[in-house]
N, C-alpha and C positions, 0 to 999 in steps of 0.2 A: 131522571130529571132532565128537563130541557136545558139546552145550553144557556138561554137567556136567564133562567132561574139561577143557575150556578154562578153566572157572572154577577147577578144581583146579590146573591149571598156572600160572595167574596168581597164585593164592595162594602156591604154592611159590616162584615168582620173587620175590614181595614179601617173604616170610620170609627168603630167601637175601640179598636186598639189605639188609634190616634187620640181619641178623647181620654182614654185611660192614661196614656203617657202624659198628656197635658195636666191631668189632675194630679198625678204623682209629682211632677215637676213643681206645680204650685204648692203642694203640701210640704215639700222639702224647703221651699223658700220661706214659708210661713214660720218654720222653726227658727230660722235665723232672725226673722222679725221679732219673734217672741223673746229671743235672747237679748237683742238690742233693747227692746222695751224694758225687760227686767233690769239690765245694767243701768239704763237711764233712770229708772224709778228708784234705784238704790245707790245713786251716786250724785255728786256735784263736781263739776269741772271748774277750776279756778284758772283764769288766763289773764293775759295782759295784751291789749292790742299792740301789734308791732313786734311781738315776741316770735322769733323763728320756730322755736320748739313748740309753741302754742299753735302756730299755723300747721305744723306737721301733725300735731295731735288731732286737730280738726280734720285734716286730710284723712287720717286713719278712720275717723268716724263717718266719712263720706257724706251721703245725703241724709244722715240721721241726726244732724245737729239740733234740729227743731224738737227732738224728743228729750234732750238733755237740759238740765238746769245748769246754766253757765254764768259764772260771776266774772265780770271783767274788772280787774283792779284799777283800771284807768277811770271807769265810770262809777265804781263802787269801792273807792279806796278805804272808806271807813269800815265797811264790812270786811274787807281783806285784813285790815289791822285787827279787828275784833276776833277774827278767826286765827290770827297769828301766822298768816301766810308769809313765808320768807323766800320761797322758790316757786317759780312757775314753769310749766303748768303744775298744778297740784290737784289731785283727786281727793275728795273727802267721801269716805265710805265707812258707814257705821261709826261715825265720830273719830275715825282714824284718818291721818293724812298720808298720802302716797305721792311723793314728789317725782316729777319727771314724766316723760312720755310713756304711756302704757299701751300695750297691744290689746286688741279685743279679747284674745285668749286670757291675758293676765287680768283684765277687767272682769271677765266671767268668773275666774277663780276668786278674786277679791270680793266680789258681790255675792258669790254663791249661786250664780245663775247657771 
């Protein structure tokens, strides 16, 4: 083979490898997105504006807050009373209440995700 053809083939192989690596990285990221979506679909977070623990819980959820149903006891006090909320934050999962800040790992276990 000519030198130009060899260089061309090497460049094609490098491009293919780069594309494969990008696809693998994206595929791994989508697994995390699926898990967050599953947790969000199977839970409700009850908070109260101004609560430091609630702010920390929201920070744990990072940029995924829009996926979760969140009840704020300041704006929805009647709903919180009906649910019997006595501590915040509280997670409601399968009609059970889990008080306090929960990690993503704990939420995965509690929701079965």
